[in-house]
C-alpha positions in Angstrom: 0.1 -0.4 -0.4 0.9 3.3 -1.3 1.7 6.3 1.5 -1.1 8.5 1.1 1.4 11.9 1.7 4.7 11.1 -0.6 3.2 8.0 -2.7 6.2 6.2 -1.0 5.2 2.1 -1.2 7.3 1.2 2.1 5.3 1.3 5.6 4.9 -0.6 8.5 1.9 -1.3 10.4 2.2 0.6 13.8 -0.8 -1.0 15.8 -3.8 -4.1 14.7 -7.4 -4.0 16.6 -10.6 -4.6 15.5 -12.9 -1.8 14.3 -15.7 -0.9 16.1 -18.3 -2.4 14.0 -16.5 -5.6 14.7 -16.4 -6.7 10.7 -13.4 -5.1 9.8 -9.1 -4.6 11.4 -8.5 -1.3 11.6 -4.3 -0.5 11.5 -2.2 2.1 11.9 0.6 2.6 9.3 3.8 4.7 9.2 5.2 5.7 5.4 9.3 4.8 5.7 9.7 7.4 4.0 7.9 10.4 5.4 7.3 9.4 8.5 3.9 10.3 8.7 0.3 8.1 10.1 -2.5 6.8 8.1 -5.3 4.2 8.9 -6.3 1.4 6.9 -9.4 -1.4 7.3 -9.4 -5.1 6.2 -12.0 -6.0 5.2 -13.0 -9.4 3.8 -14.7 -9.3 -0.2 -18.8 -11.1 0.5 -20.1 -11.4 -3.2 -23.2 -12.2 -2.8 -24.4 -14.8 -6.1 -25.9 -13.7 -9.0 -29.4 -14.5 -10.0 -30.1 -15.6 -13.5 -34.1 -15.2 -14.3 -36.1 -17.5 -16.3 -35.4 -16.7 -19.7 -31.4 -16.7 -18.5 -30.6 -13.2 -18.2 -28.1 -12.7 -15.3 -28.6 -9.6 -13.2 -26.5 -8.9 -9.8 -28.3 -9.4 -6.1 -30.4 -6.5 -5.0 -31.0 -6.5 -1.9 -33.2 -3.2 -2.5 -35.3 -5.7 -5.3 -35.7 -8.2 -1.6 -36.8 -5.3 0.0 -39.1 -4.7 -2.6 -40.4 -8.0 -3.2 -41.4 -8.0 0.5 -43.1 -4.5 0.9 -45.3 -5.6 -2.0 -46.5 -8.2 -0.3 -46.3 -7.1 2.9 -48.7 -3.8 1.9 -51.1 -2.8 4.7 -50.1 -6.1 7.8 -48.9 -5.4 11.0 -45.7 -6.4 10.2 -42.7 -4.0 12.2 -39.8 -3.5 9.8 -37.2 -4.7 11.9 -39.2 -8.4 11.5 -38.9 -8.1 7.8 -35.3 -6.2 8.0 -34.2 -9.8 10.1 -35.9 -12.1 7.4 -34.3 -10.2 5.1 -31.3 -10.9 6.7 -31.5 -14.7 6.2 -32.5 -14.6 3.0 -29.4 -13.5 2.0 -27.6 -15.5 4.1 -29.0 -18.0 2.8 -27.9 -17.3 -0.7 -23.6 -16.4 1.0 -24.0 -19.7 2.7 -25.1 -21.5 -0.1 -21.2 -20.3 -1.4 -22.6 -20.3 -5.6 -21.6 -17.8 -8.5 -25.4 -17.9 -9.3 -28.5 -18.3 -7.5 -32.4 -19.3 -9.5 -34.5 -16.7 -9.5 -36.9 -19.3 -8.4 -34.5 -20.2 -5.7 -34.5 -16.8 -4.7 -38.6 -16.9 -4.4 -38.1 -19.9 -2.8 -36.6 -18.7 0.4 -38.6 -15.2 0.1 -42.0 -17.4 0.4 -40.3 -19.7 3.9 -40.1 -15.8 4.8 -43.1 -14.7 4.5 -45.1 -17.3 5.1 -43.4 -17.3 9.2 -44.2 -13.1 9.4 -47.5 -13.2 7.6 -49.8 -15.7 6.1 -51.7 -13.0 4.3 -48.4 -11.6 3.0 -47.4 -15.7 1.9 -51.1 -16.3 -0.1 -50.3 -12.4 -1.9 -46.8 -13.7 -2.7 -47.3 -16.5 -4.1 -50.0 -15.4 -5.7 -48.2 -13.6 -7.5 -44.3 -15.5 -7.7 -46.8 -19.0 -9.1 -48.9 -17.6 -11.3 -52.3 -18.4 -10.0 -55.0 -19.7 -12.1 -58.2 -20.4 -10.4 -59.7 -20.5 -7.0 -58.5 -23.9 -6.0 -54.9 -22.4 -6.6 -55.3 -20.3 -3.5 -57.2 -23.5 -1.8 -54.1 -24.8 -1.8 -51.4 -21.8 -1.1 -54.5 -21.4 2.1 -53.8 -25.3 3.1 -49.9 -24.9 2.7 -49.6 -21.7 4.9 -51.5 -23.8 7.3 -49.0 -26.4 7.8 -46.5 -25.9 10.7 
């Protein structure tokens, strides 16, 4: 790493400790050439998998799109924002745990449905009706029976 003051490439680590967020390492460094000190942060690079749509198109995973899907399904439902955030975090963690470079949009949809089923049965039915493209009342009945299962 080059010194931000003089551009010299040689520096020494003076102090290392965990950053306040607990997710990174904070390092104090001293430039060998100009003797000035500067701070660097080291974090783990975590990449979410790309999402492969049904038509074969690949898109970067979007937490905002995931949140929008939850928001639509939960519209006017009594579910606290904190619970929605936790559900979104669980979906993201499951995707990261797969360790895959790509996942299908179907897999993401199933993870969302599982979380909605835990949060709110009505939201689950709403999401399922669009996601599974319900054609008639029987599809709704099946989804309601599924929602009632533990």
